[in-house]
C-alpha positions in Angstrom: 55.5 116.2 87.3 56.0 112.2 86.9 58.2 112.4 90.0 56.2 114.1 91.9 53.0 112.0 91.4 55.1 109.1 92.2 55.7 110.6 95.6 52.0 111.0 96.2 51.3 107.8 94.8 54.2 106.7 97.8 52.5 108.7 100.3 49.7 107.2 100.1 51.0 103.8 100.2 49.7 102.4 96.7 52.7 102.2 94.4 53.1 98.8 92.5 49.6 98.9 92.2 47.9 99.2 88.7 44.9 101.4 88.2 42.2 98.7 88.1 43.2 97.6 91.3 43.0 101.5 93.0 39.2 102.4 93.9 37.6 105.0 91.3 37.3 107.3 94.0 40.8 107.5 95.5 41.8 107.5 91.7 40.0 111.0 91.4 41.1 112.2 94.1 44.7 111.8 93.8 44.8 112.7 90.0 42.7 116.7 91.5 45.7 116.2 93.5 48.7 116.3 91.4 48.4 119.6 89.6 48.1 121.2 93.5 51.5 119.8 94.4 54.0 122.2 93.4 51.9 124.4 95.5 51.8 122.8 98.5 55.4 122.8 98.3 56.0 126.2 97.5 54.1 126.7 101.0 56.9 125.8 102.6 58.8 128.9 101.8 58.3 132.0 103.3 59.7 135.9 103.3 61.1 136.9 106.5 59.1 140.5 106.7 61.3 144.2 107.6 60.7 145.4 110.7 60.6 148.8 108.6 61.0 149.7 104.7 64.3 149.9 102.7 65.0 153.1 101.9 66.8 153.8 98.4 67.5 156.3 95.8 65.3 155.9 92.5 67.4 154.7 89.4 68.8 151.8 87.9 71.0 148.9 89.8 69.3 149.1 93.7 70.0 146.5 95.8 66.9 145.0 98.4 68.0 142.7 100.5 65.1 139.7 101.3 65.5 136.7 103.5 63.7 133.2 102.4 63.0 130.8 105.7 61.9 127.0 105.1 60.3 126.3 108.0 59.1 122.5 106.9 61.7 119.3 107.1 61.6 119.2 103.5 64.4 121.0 101.6 62.2 123.4 98.9 63.1 124.5 95.2 61.5 127.6 93.4 62.2 129.4 90.5 62.1 133.2 91.9 60.7 135.8 90.2 60.0 139.7 91.1 57.6 141.5 91.0 57.7 145.7 91.5 54.5 147.8 92.3 54.5 151.5 93.0 52.0 151.7 95.9 49.5 154.9 97.3 46.7 154.8 99.6 44.2 152.8 98.5 46.2 150.8 95.3 49.2 149.3 94.2 50.1 149.9 90.2 52.1 147.5 88.9 55.8 148.7 87.0 57.2 145.3 85.9 58.1 141.6 86.1 61.3 140.0 85.7 63.1 136.7 86.4 65.5 136.6 89.1 67.1 133.1 89.7 66.7 129.6 91.5 66.2 129.3 95.5 67.3 125.8 97.1 66.7 126.6 101.1 67.2 123.4 102.8 64.7 122.4 106.1 64.8 124.6 108.9 67.3 127.2 106.9 67.2 130.7 106.4 68.5 132.5 103.4 69.8 136.1 103.0 69.1 137.3 99.2 69.2 140.1 97.3 67.8 140.9 93.8 68.9 144.2 91.8 65.9 146.5 90.5 65.0 149.4 88.9 63.0 152.2 90.2 61.3 155.1 88.3 62.2 158.6 88.8 60.5 160.5 91.1 60.3 164.1 93.1 59.1 162.8 96.7 59.8 159.7 98.6 57.4 157.2 96.9 56.5 154.0 98.3 56.9 150.1 96.0 56.0 146.9 96.5 58.1 144.4 95.8 56.6 140.9 95.2 58.8 137.3 95.5 57.4 134.7 93.2 57.8 131.7 92.2 57.2 131.2 88.9 54.8 133.1 86.8 52.0 133.9 89.7 53.1 132.3 92.9 53.6 134.5 95.6 56.5 134.1 98.2 56.3 137.4 99.9 56.4 141.1 99.6 59.0 143.5 100.7 57.9 147.3 101.5 60.6 150.1 100.0 60.3 153.8 100.5 62.4 155.4 97.2 63.6 158.8 97.4 64.9 161.2 94.5 69.0 161.6 94.2 68.3 165.7 95.1 67.1 164.6 98.3 69.6 166.8 100.3 68.2 169.8 99.1 66.6 170.1 102.4 69.6 171.5 103.9 68.5 174.3 101.1 65.7 175.3 103.6 67.1 174.5 106.6 70.0 177.3 106.2 67.7 179.9 105.5 68.4 182.5 103.5 72.4 182.3 103.7 74.5 179.9 102.6 75.4 176.0 104.0 78.6 176.4 105.8 80.8 173.7 105.0 83.9 171.8 105.9 84.3 168.9 103.8 88.2 168.0 103.1 87.7 164.5 101.4 85.1 165.5 99.0 82.3 163.4 99.8 79.5 166.0 100.8 80.2 169.1 98.2 79.3 167.3 94.8 76.2 165.8 96.6 74.9 169.6 97.8 76.5 171.2 94.3 73.8 168.2 92.6 71.0 168.9 94.5 71.4 172.9 93.9 72.4 173.6 97.6 74.3 177.0 97.9 77.7 176.5 100.4 80.4 178.2 101.1 83.3 176.1 101.2 85.6 176.3 104.6 88.3 174.3 103.3 90.7 177.3 103.2 89.4 180.1 105.6 88.8 179.9 109.3 85.6 178.9 110.6 85.5 181.9 112.7 84.4 184.3 109.2 81.2 182.1 108.7 78.2 183.8 109.1 75.1 181.8 108.1 73.4 179.5 110.4 74.5 175.7 109.3 77.3 174.2 109.1 78.5 170.9 109.0 82.2 169.7 109.9 83.3 166.7 108.2 83.3 163.6 107.1 87.0 163.2 108.1 88.8 160.2 107.2 91.4 159.9 110.1 91.7 162.5 113.1 94.9 163.8 111.5 93.5 165.4 108.9 91.3 167.6 111.4 92.5 171.3 111.9 94.8 171.9 115.4 92.5 173.8 117.5 89.3 172.4 115.4 87.6 171.1 119.1 87.6 175.1 120.1 86.8 176.6 117.4 84.0 174.5 116.4 82.7 175.8 120.1 83.2 179.5 119.3 81.2 179.1 116.0 78.4 177.5 117.7 78.4 180.4 120.3 77.9 182.4 118.2 74.1 181.0 116.9 75.4 178.7 114.8 73.6 175.0 114.2 76.7 172.9 113.8 76.9 169.0 112.6 80.3 167.5 113.4 81.5 164.2 112.0 83.9 162.2 113.9 86.5 160.2 111.4 85.8 156.5 111.9 86.9 154.9 115.0 90.3 153.7 116.4 90.7 150.4 117.8 90.2 150.1 121.3 88.7 153.8 121.3 85.6 153.4 124.2 82.2 153.6 123.1 80.4 156.5 122.2 76.8 157.0 121.3 76.3 157.3 117.6 75.1 160.9 118.1 74.9 163.1 120.8 74.2 167.5 121.1 76.3 169.8 122.8 74.7 172.8 123.6 77.2 176.2 123.2 75.9 179.4 124.5 73.5 180.7 121.4 73.8 177.3 119.5 74.7 173.9 119.5 77.0 171.1 118.7 75.6 167.7 117.1 79.2 165.1 117.0 78.5 162.3 115.2 79.9 159.1 114.8 80.8 158.5 111.1 78.7 155.1 110.7 75.9 157.3 111.1 76.5 159.3 107.6 78.6 156.4 105.5 78.6 156.2 102.2 76.6 159.5 101.8 76.6 159.4 98.0 74.7 155.7 97.9 73.0 155.2 100.9 69.4 157.0 101.4 69.3 156.6 104.8 72.2 158.1 105.8 71.2 161.2 103.7 67.9 161.0 105.9 70.0 160.9 108.6 72.2 163.6 107.8 68.7 166.4 107.6 67.5 164.5 110.7 70.9 165.7 112.5 70.7 169.1 110.8 67.6 170.0 112.2 68.3 168.7 115.3 71.5 171.6 115.4 69.5 174.3 114.7 66.7 173.2 117.1 67.9 171.2 119.7 66.2 169.1 122.4 67.1 167.3 125.6 67.3 163.6 125.2 64.2 161.7 126.6 63.0 157.8 127.2 61.7 155.7 124.5 57.2 156.2 124.4 55.8 152.3 124.8 53.0 151.0 123.0 51.7 150.3 126.5 51.9 152.1 129.5 53.7 151.3 132.6 
């Protein structure tokens, strides 16, 4: 505080003068301004808003990313804290506050940081707000988070209908998640795809092309031809592979195949967005729709 007071006095060009030499009105204004000096410095730091909410599973150890920007011409040092709120349409209920870390941001710099938070158990998608604080009550900015229950994939049970979900999962990435979500599935690892008689099948993920069966393309085509909606997850791309869309739909007689690049559903066990992607791709396999141009906010 003494250092900041000196800076304030220097800024006013009155350093080196005794209090008796400073006009009484100027001295009173200076003393009133000193407690506000840290807040003025803090105002230089701001949170870069996300384009959309971050998505995580409820539970411990959830990483929330944040960008801080210092648009001023001076470095900013802040003692960061986090405060978590559960939000509804009208209110935000505080859940807890905790110390985080010391931030040092240079003039004109934007830094990427992250905090590890715990989100309470929930039964459905729930909106939370993470407030980033300096000290105990100065809010730097807010990050919106959508949290989901660990059993998010149970939605596949409804999509599969009365029959078990067909699954060919050679890496055993999907089956443990389905079991935890109480989704009944038909494991096609040791049987022919043609023997499946349900309405929805997920083929993959695969580690590489070498892991895929012989004539897999023609067998998936025949499966879709019988009216099965198929989500076919591709292996990670090889070097110098031609550019492909993240997913696309191929109609086949009575059914359809949605061909999906591995990045769309990577880290299924830990990434809520990957599971949401898989659910939407399954819906698309059952109810294919032709591609459409994006809907813009303004007409052209």
